[in-house]
C-alpha positions as CSV (number, residue, x, y, z in Angstrom):
1,M,25.1,-24.9,-49.5
2,N,26.0,-22.4,-51.9
3,G,28.9,-21.3,-52.8
4,E,29.7,-18.9,-50.2
5,E,29.1,-21.4,-47.2
6,E,31.4,-24.0,-49.0
7,F,34.6,-24.5,-47.1
8,F,37.8,-25.5,-49.7
9,D,41.1,-26.5,-48.5
10,A,43.0,-24.0,-51.0
11,V,46.3,-25.1,-52.1
12,T,48.5,-22.2,-50.8
13,G,52.2,-22.8,-50.6
14,F,53.2,-23.9,-53.4
15,D,55.4,-21.3,-52.9
16,S,59.4,-24.7,-50.6
17,D,80.9,-27.1,-45.7
18,N,81.4,-23.6,-45.2
19,S,83.8,-21.3,-48.1
20,S,86.2,-19.1,-47.8
21,G,83.7,-16.7,-47.3
22,E,83.9,-14.4,-44.1
23,F,80.7,-15.4,-42.6
24,S,79.7,-19.3,-41.5
25,E,76.6,-21.2,-40.4
26,A,78.3,-21.0,-37.1
27,N,77.6,-17.5,-37.0
28,Q,74.0,-18.0,-36.6
29,K,74.2,-18.2,-32.9
30,V,74.7,-14.4,-33.1
31,T,76.9,-14.4,-29.7
32,G,76.8,-11.8,-27.6
33,M,73.9,-10.0,-29.3
34,I,71.2,-12.1,-27.6
35,D,69.6,-11.5,-24.2
36,L,68.3,-14.8,-22.4
37,D,66.9,-13.2,-19.6
38,T,63.9,-15.2,-19.6
39,S,62.4,-13.3,-16.2
40,K,61.7,-10.3,-18.7
41,N,57.8,-11.4,-19.2
42,N,57.1,-8.1,-20.7
43,R,59.5,-9.1,-23.5
44,I,59.2,-12.5,-24.4
45,G,56.1,-13.8,-22.2
46,K,55.2,-16.7,-20.2
47,I,56.2,-19.6,-21.9
48,G,55.9,-22.5,-19.5
49,E,58.6,-25.8,-19.0
50,R,61.2,-26.3,-21.9
51,P,62.5,-30.0,-22.8
52,S,65.9,-30.3,-21.7
53,Q,68.5,-28.0,-22.7
54,E,72.5,-27.9,-23.1
55,N,74.8,-25.3,-22.2
56,G,71.7,-22.3,-22.3
57,I,70.5,-23.4,-25.1
58,Q,67.2,-25.3,-26.1
59,K,67.4,-28.7,-27.9
60,H,64.9,-29.3,-30.7
61,R,63.7,-32.2,-31.9
62,T,65.6,-33.4,-35.5
63,S,63.4,-36.0,-36.9
64,L,59.6,-35.9,-37.4
65,P,56.8,-38.9,-35.6
66,A,56.2,-40.7,-38.2
67,P,58.1,-41.3,-41.9
68,M,56.4,-39.6,-45.2
69,F,52.9,-41.3,-46.3
70,S,53.4,-42.6,-49.7
71,R,51.7,-40.7,-53.0
72,S,51.7,-43.2,-55.1
73,D,48.5,-44.9,-54.8
74,F,46.7,-41.5,-55.4
75,S,46.5,-39.2,-58.7
76,V,46.0,-36.0,-58.6
77,W,44.8,-35.6,-62.2
78,T,40.7,-36.5,-61.7
79,I,41.2,-33.6,-59.7
80,L,42.8,-30.8,-61.7
81,K,42.0,-32.0,-65.2
82,K,39.0,-29.9,-65.3
83,C,41.3,-27.1,-64.1
84,V,42.7,-25.9,-66.6
85,G,43.7,-21.7,-66.5
86,L,41.4,-21.6,-63.3
87,E,42.7,-19.9,-59.7
88,L,42.9,-22.6,-57.1
89,S,41.6,-21.2,-53.8
90,K,38.7,-23.1,-54.0
91,I,40.0,-26.8,-55.7
92,T,39.6,-29.4,-52.6
93,M,43.3,-31.8,-52.6
94,P,43.2,-35.1,-51.0
95,I,45.3,-35.1,-47.8
96,A,47.4,-37.2,-49.0
97,F,49.2,-34.6,-51.0
98,N,49.4,-32.3,-47.9
99,E,52.6,-32.3,-45.8
100,P,52.3,-31.9,-41.6
101,L,52.3,-27.9,-42.0
102,S,50.1,-24.9,-41.7
103,F,50.6,-22.5,-44.6
104,L,51.3,-20.3,-41.4
105,Q,54.1,-22.4,-40.3
106,R,55.4,-22.7,-43.7
107,I,55.9,-18.7,-43.5
108,T,57.8,-18.9,-40.3
109,E,60.4,-20.9,-42.4
110,Y,61.4,-17.3,-44.0
111,M,63.2,-17.2,-40.6
112,E,65.9,-20.3,-40.6
113,H,68.6,-17.5,-41.2
114,V,67.5,-14.9,-39.4
115,Y,71.4,-14.8,-38.6
116,L,71.5,-12.9,-41.8
117,I,69.6,-9.8,-40.5
118,H,71.4,-9.2,-37.1
119,R,74.4,-9.2,-39.3
120,A,72.9,-6.7,-41.6
121,S,71.9,-4.6,-38.2
122,C,75.6,-4.9,-37.4
123,Q,76.9,-3.5,-40.9
124,P,78.3,0.6,-40.5
125,Q,77.4,1.4,-44.2
126,P,74.3,1.3,-46.6
127,L,75.5,-1.2,-49.0
128,E,76.8,-3.6,-46.5
129,R,73.1,-4.0,-45.1
130,M,71.6,-4.2,-48.5
131,Q,73.8,-7.1,-48.9
132,S,72.6,-9.0,-46.2
133,V,69.0,-8.2,-46.8
134,A,69.1,-9.1,-50.1
135,A,70.7,-12.7,-48.9
136,F,68.2,-13.0,-46.3
137,A,65.6,-12.5,-49.0
138,V,67.0,-15.7,-51.1
139,S,67.0,-17.6,-48.1
140,A,63.8,-17.0,-46.9
141,V,62.4,-19.1,-50.6
142,A,65.2,-21.3,-50.4
143,S,63.3,-23.9,-47.6
144,Q,60.9,-24.6,-50.9
145,W,63.6,-26.6,-52.7
146,E,62.3,-30.2,-53.2
147,R,59.2,-29.4,-51.1
148,T,56.0,-30.8,-53.3
149,G,53.8,-31.1,-50.8
150,K,51.4,-28.6,-50.0
151,P,50.8,-26.8,-46.4
152,F,47.2,-27.8,-44.8
153,N,45.6,-24.4,-45.8
154,P,44.6,-22.3,-42.2
155,L,41.4,-22.1,-41.0
156,L,39.8,-18.5,-40.3
157,G,41.8,-17.1,-37.2
158,E,44.8,-19.6,-36.7
159,T,47.6,-18.3,-35.3
160,Y,50.8,-19.7,-35.0
161,E,54.3,-18.6,-32.6
162,L,57.8,-19.3,-32.6
163,I,60.3,-18.2,-30.2
164,R,64.0,-18.7,-30.5
165,E,65.5,-17.6,-28.0
166,D,68.7,-19.4,-29.7
167,L,68.4,-17.2,-33.0
168,G,67.1,-14.4,-31.2
169,F,63.4,-13.5,-32.5
170,R,60.0,-14.0,-31.7
171,F,56.8,-14.3,-34.6
172,I,53.3,-14.6,-34.5
173,S,51.3,-15.3,-37.4
174,E,47.4,-15.3,-37.8
175,Q,45.3,-16.5,-40.7
176,V,43.0,-13.1,-41.2
177,S,40.8,-13.6,-44.2
178,H,39.5,-17.2,-45.9
179,H,38.0,-15.6,-48.8
180,P,41.0,-14.6,-50.2
181,P,43.1,-16.2,-48.0
182,I,45.3,-13.9,-46.5
183,S,47.6,-15.2,-44.1
184,A,49.5,-12.0,-41.9
185,F,52.6,-12.4,-39.4
186,H,54.6,-10.4,-37.0
187,S,58.3,-10.9,-36.1
188,E,61.0,-9.0,-33.9
189,G,64.8,-9.2,-33.0
190,L,64.4,-10.1,-28.9
191,N,67.8,-7.6,-28.5
192,H,65.1,-4.8,-30.3
193,D,67.2,-5.0,-33.2
194,F,64.4,-5.4,-35.9
195,L,60.9,-5.6,-37.0
196,F,60.0,-8.2,-39.9
197,H,56.0,-8.2,-41.0
198,G,53.6,-8.8,-43.7
199,S,50.9,-10.1,-45.1
200,I,50.7,-13.3,-47.9
201,Y,48.4,-14.0,-50.6
202,P,49.4,-16.6,-52.8
203,K,47.3,-16.7,-56.6
204,L,47.4,-20.0,-57.6
205,K,46.8,-21.0,-61.4
206,F,46.9,-24.8,-63.0
207,W,48.2,-24.8,-66.1
208,G,48.2,-28.8,-67.2
209,K,51.1,-30.0,-66.2
210,S,52.3,-27.4,-63.5
211,V,51.1,-25.2,-60.8
212,E,52.2,-21.6,-60.3
213,A,51.5,-19.9,-57.3
214,E,52.2,-16.1,-58.0
215,P,53.2,-14.3,-54.6
216,R,51.1,-11.2,-53.5
217,G,51.5,-9.0,-50.1
218,T,54.5,-6.8,-49.6
219,I,57.3,-7.9,-47.1
220,T,58.9,-5.1,-44.5
221,L,61.8,-5.2,-42.7
222,E,62.9,-2.5,-40.4
223,L,66.1,-2.4,-39.3
224,L,65.6,0.0,-36.2
225,K,69.0,1.0,-35.0
226,H,69.3,2.5,-38.7
227,N,65.9,3.9,-39.0
228,E,65.5,1.8,-42.2
229,A,62.8,-0.2,-43.9
230,Y,63.4,-2.3,-46.6
231,T,60.0,-4.0,-48.6
232,W,60.1,-6.1,-51.2
233,T,57.6,-9.4,-52.6
234,N,58.7,-12.9,-53.6
235,P,59.3,-14.3,-56.8
236,T,57.1,-16.6,-58.1
237,C,57.2,-20.5,-57.7
238,C,55.9,-23.0,-60.2
239,V,55.7,-27.1,-59.6
240,H,56.0,-29.1,-62.5
241,N,54.0,-32.1,-63.6
242,V,51.5,-32.4,-60.8
243,I,49.6,-35.2,-63.1
244,I,52.2,-37.3,-64.3
245,G,56.4,-37.6,-64.2
246,K,58.7,-36.7,-61.0
247,L,57.8,-33.3,-59.5
248,W,60.3,-30.4,-59.1
249,I,60.2,-26.8,-58.5
250,E,61.4,-23.9,-60.1
251,Q,60.8,-19.9,-59.3
252,Y,61.2,-17.0,-61.5
253,G,60.6,-13.1,-61.7
254,T,62.1,-9.8,-61.0
255,V,62.4,-9.3,-57.2
256,E,63.4,-5.6,-56.2
257,I,64.4,-4.6,-52.5
258,L,63.8,-0.9,-51.9
259,N,66.0,0.8,-49.0
260,H,63.5,3.4,-48.2
261,R,65.6,6.1,-46.1
262,T,68.9,5.8,-48.5
263,G,67.0,5.0,-52.0
264,H,69.6,1.8,-52.3
265,K,67.5,-0.7,-54.4
266,C,68.8,-4.6,-55.0
267,V,67.4,-5.8,-58.2
268,L,67.5,-9.7,-58.4
269,H,66.2,-12.1,-61.5
270,F,64.9,-15.1,-60.5
271,K,66.2,-16.9,-63.8
272,P,63.7,-19.8,-65.1
273,C,64.9,-23.0,-66.1
274,G,65.9,-22.4,-69.8
275,L,66.8,-24.6,-72.3
276,F,68.4,-27.7,-71.0
277,G,67.9,-26.7,-67.3
278,K,71.0,-24.0,-67.6
279,E,69.5,-21.4,-65.7
280,L,67.7,-23.7,-63.1
281,H,67.5,-22.1,-59.7
282,K,69.9,-19.0,-60.9
283,V,69.9,-15.7,-59.1
284,E,71.6,-12.7,-60.8
285,G,71.0,-9.0,-59.9
286,H,72.7,-6.1,-58.6
287,I,73.2,-3.5,-55.9
288,Q,72.5,0.4,-57.0
289,D,71.7,3.8,-55.2
290,K,69.5,6.0,-56.0
291,N,71.1,7.5,-58.8
292,K,70.7,3.9,-60.3
293,K,74.9,3.8,-60.2
294,K,75.6,-0.2,-59.8
295,L,77.5,-0.5,-56.6
296,F,77.5,-4.3,-56.5
297,M,76.8,-7.3,-58.6
298,I,75.1,-10.3,-57.5
299,Y,75.0,-13.9,-58.5
300,G,74.3,-17.6,-56.8
301,K,71.4,-20.2,-56.9
302,W,68.6,-19.5,-54.4
303,T,68.8,-23.7,-53.4
304,E,72.8,-23.4,-52.8
305,C,74.2,-20.0,-52.0
306,L,74.9,-16.5,-53.0
307,W,78.0,-14.4,-53.9
308,G,78.8,-11.1,-54.4
309,I,81.2,-9.1,-56.6
310,D,82.2,-5.1,-57.7
311,P,80.9,-4.8,-61.1
312,V,84.3,-4.1,-63.2
313,S,85.1,-7.6,-61.9
314,Y,81.7,-9.2,-62.6
315,E,81.6,-7.4,-66.2
316,S,85.4,-8.7,-67.2
317,F,84.5,-12.2,-66.1
318,K,80.9,-11.9,-67.8
319,K,83.1,-10.8,-71.2
320,Q,85.3,-14.2,-70.9
321,E,82.4,-16.2,-70.3
322,R,80.2,-14.8,-73.2
323,R,83.1,-15.3,-75.2
324,G,82.9,-19.7,-74.7
325,D,79.7,-19.7,-75.0
326,H,79.7,-18.4,-78.3
327,L,81.9,-21.4,-79.7
328,R,79.7,-23.7,-77.9
329,K,76.5,-22.3,-79.6
330,A,76.9,-24.5,-82.5
331,K,76.9,-27.7,-80.8
332,L,73.8,-26.7,-78.9
333,D,71.9,-25.6,-81.7
334,E,72.3,-28.7,-83.2
335,D,70.2,-30.5,-80.5
336,S,68.0,-28.1,-79.9
337,G,65.2,-29.7,-82.2
338,K,63.5,-31.5,-79.2
339,A,59.7,-31.3,-79.5
340,D,58.0,-29.8,-76.3
341,S,55.1,-32.6,-76.6
342,D,56.3,-35.0,-74.1
343,V,54.0,-36.2,-71.4
344,A,55.9,-34.9,-68.6
345,D,58.2,-31.6,-68.4
346,D,61.4,-33.3,-68.4
347,V,63.0,-32.4,-65.3
348,P,66.3,-30.8,-65.9
349,V,69.8,-32.4,-65.1
350,G,71.8,-31.1,-62.4
351,Q,74.1,-28.3,-63.4
352,E,77.2,-27.7,-62.1
353,T,77.7,-26.0,-58.5
354,V,78.0,-22.2,-58.8
355,Q,80.8,-21.0,-60.6
356,V,82.7,-18.5,-58.4
357,I,84.1,-15.2,-59.7
358,P,87.9,-14.8,-58.1
359,G,87.3,-11.8,-55.3
360,S,83.8,-12.3,-55.3
361,K,82.3,-12.6,-51.3
362,L,79.9,-15.1,-49.8
363,L,77.0,-13.6,-48.3
364,W,74.4,-16.6,-47.3
365,R,74.9,-20.3,-48.2
366,I,72.0,-23.1,-47.6
367,N,72.1,-25.1,-44.0
368,T,72.7,-28.9,-44.9
369,R,69.5,-31.4,-44.5
370,P,69.4,-33.5,-42.1
371,P,70.2,-37.3,-43.8
372,N,66.5,-38.6,-43.3
373,S,65.1,-35.5,-45.1
374,A,63.9,-37.3,-48.1
375,Q,61.8,-39.1,-45.9
376,M,60.6,-36.3,-43.8
377,Y,58.6,-34.3,-46.6
378,N,62.4,-32.8,-47.4
379,F,62.4,-30.8,-44.3
380,T,65.3,-29.0,-43.1
381,S,66.7,-29.5,-39.6
382,F,64.7,-25.9,-38.5
383,T,61.6,-26.9,-40.3
384,V,60.8,-30.1,-38.4
385,S,61.1,-28.3,-35.4
386,L,57.8,-26.2,-35.9
387,N,55.1,-28.6,-35.6
388,E,56.8,-29.8,-32.0
389,L,54.6,-29.9,-28.7
390,E,57.6,-28.7,-26.1
391,T,56.3,-30.1,-22.3
392,G,53.6,-27.7,-21.1
393,M,53.1,-25.4,-24.0
394,E,49.2,-26.3,-24.1
395,K,49.0,-24.0,-20.8
396,T,50.7,-21.0,-22.7
397,L,49.4,-21.3,-26.3
398,P,46.2,-20.0,-27.5
399,P,43.6,-22.4,-28.3
400,T,44.6,-21.5,-32.4
401,D,47.5,-22.5,-32.3
402,C,48.8,-24.8,-35.3
403,R,50.1,-27.3,-33.3
404,L,47.0,-28.1,-31.3
405,R,45.1,-28.8,-35.0
406,P,44.5,-32.6,-34.8
407,D,44.3,-33.2,-38.4
408,I,47.7,-31.9,-39.0
409,R,48.8,-33.8,-35.6
410,G,47.2,-36.9,-37.2
411,M,49.3,-36.7,-40.6
412,E,52.6,-36.3,-38.5
413,N,52.0,-39.0,-36.2
414,G,51.3,-41.4,-39.4
415,N,47.7,-41.7,-38.8
416,M,46.3,-40.6,-42.2
417,D,42.8,-42.1,-41.5
418,L,42.5,-39.5,-38.7
419,A,43.8,-36.9,-40.1
420,S,41.4,-37.4,-42.8
421,Q,38.4,-37.5,-40.8
422,E,40.1,-34.4,-38.5
423,K,40.3,-32.5,-41.7
424,E,36.8,-33.0,-42.8
425,R,35.5,-32.0,-39.3
426,L,37.4,-29.1,-39.1
427,E,36.1,-28.0,-42.3
428,E,32.5,-28.6,-41.6
429,K,32.8,-27.0,-38.2
430,Q,34.0,-23.3,-39.9
431,R,31.4,-24.0,-42.6
432,E,28.9,-24.2,-39.4
433,A,30.5,-21.0,-38.1
434,R,29.9,-19.0,-41.1
435,R,26.4,-19.6,-41.4
436,E,25.8,-19.1,-38.3
437,R,27.4,-15.3,-38.0
438,A,25.0,-14.6,-41.9
439,K,22.2,-15.4,-39.9
440,E,23.4,-13.0,-37.0
441,E,24.7,-10.5,-39.6
442,T,28.0,-10.4,-37.7
443,E,31.2,-10.2,-39.3
444,W,34.1,-12.1,-38.5
445,Q,36.7,-10.3,-36.4
446,T,40.9,-10.6,-36.5
447,R,42.3,-11.0,-33.2
448,W,45.9,-9.8,-33.8
449,F,46.1,-7.8,-36.7
450,Y,44.0,-5.4,-38.2
451,P,43.7,-3.9,-42.2
452,G,45.4,-1.1,-42.6
453,N,48.5,0.4,-45.4
454,N,51.8,-0.4,-45.4
455,P,53.7,2.8,-43.9
456,Y,56.3,2.4,-46.5
457,T,54.5,1.8,-49.9
458,G,50.8,3.1,-49.0
459,T,49.8,-0.6,-50.3
460,P,46.8,-2.5,-48.7
461,D,48.0,-4.3,-45.5
462,W,47.6,-6.4,-42.3
463,L,49.2,-4.7,-39.5
464,Y,50.3,-6.1,-35.9
465,A,47.7,-4.9,-33.2
466,G,50.5,-5.7,-30.3
467,D,49.5,-7.4,-26.8
468,Y,50.3,-10.9,-28.4
469,F,52.7,-12.1,-26.0
470,E,50.6,-10.7,-22.7
471,R,48.9,-14.4,-22.9
472,N,45.5,-13.0,-22.5
473,F,43.5,-15.6,-24.5
474,S,40.3,-15.7,-23.0
475,D,38.6,-14.6,-25.7
476,C,40.4,-16.5,-28.7
477,P,37.5,-18.5,-31.1
478,D,37.2,-21.8,-30.7
479,I,38.2,-23.0,-34.3
480,Y,39.7,-27.1,-33.3
């Protein structure tokens, strides 16, 4: 078997009380905005039978069928010790380090706080719209907090769909390439208020004690009512102590969100941990107009909340804060002589929650996780529902949907032996399919997306071909 024939489970996706602010999590229902008429099949498709509903809203499961499998008996060092500084797309990992989701489902977690998009669409001014879009961009990575398991690498041709009438959107994704692994997605508002799409190709490297995921691919949000398009890329995600010690995650890098119609730009700095963990999870930035004049300052933590305030008040507060830091600097210098020679990267001590500057506006706050989240791979309530196979779904889903993958289903049900066996079977099935294509000199044909250029940035992208929700799945490949 040569290198081109080998299938590798790429380590993708390490990606992961209401305040006095005027926007609470209770507003996520988008009351009055979403048309729930399910008879319009040309809009949401035939979705088959549904489980019990309450007040017209579908109920979703609140826990997984089985608790998380212990990883204490496994060592990743035997796999990664020869890979320092290398790209990880060709490293096979034991299933014990997975979580029972496909990377396509992990991408769908971008939509947990979709109410921020609906809110942006309703805002009359571009500055206010950018505030909500910035909050959405930060919220899209919030589910990665404490998510140290890796999702299953999607098989070529694998798909995932999600329709959430209560949240006002539908979503479709497809694994369009295997080497390199590329996942394309497309989402739209059921009230025709937005389009959200992109293609993700994370570049991963192992650095001895940590795994770093550098984001590749453009994310695009279109607010149709305003004829506006916003584009950005996600920050870099790093998982520490993959060899020994307690796993912990940080995200860092600069995210620039551009409004291609008005020229407004939001620049967000995801801060690296820093000395003593002082900057851990912090996000700071600003919104500027097309002339680069700062209009609004943004601050918070991607694991908690995001606030905003006018530049004058922000700078005044920061000036006072710097005075206090100067007085404490001598003490910090005395304690900073610790050498970086520990076996593991120390987990930063949790800092105080975000200090709210008087007069600030709450832009977003994270949803509270379920009480049993630690036993469910640190999933959010939204995530818990993603792999739920509802009554009658098998009749309406394409045969390529993630929910039908037997290895993921086995792991979710707590049957690790079955999950490992099915994973090996699926890998061999994909290898054989690749050999057959090579023998017949045929190319793989994607079903729901096609390669092209992003209409706003001009960069290479994968674009939605349409018609998925017409539900003609007769020519879908047999990948499971």
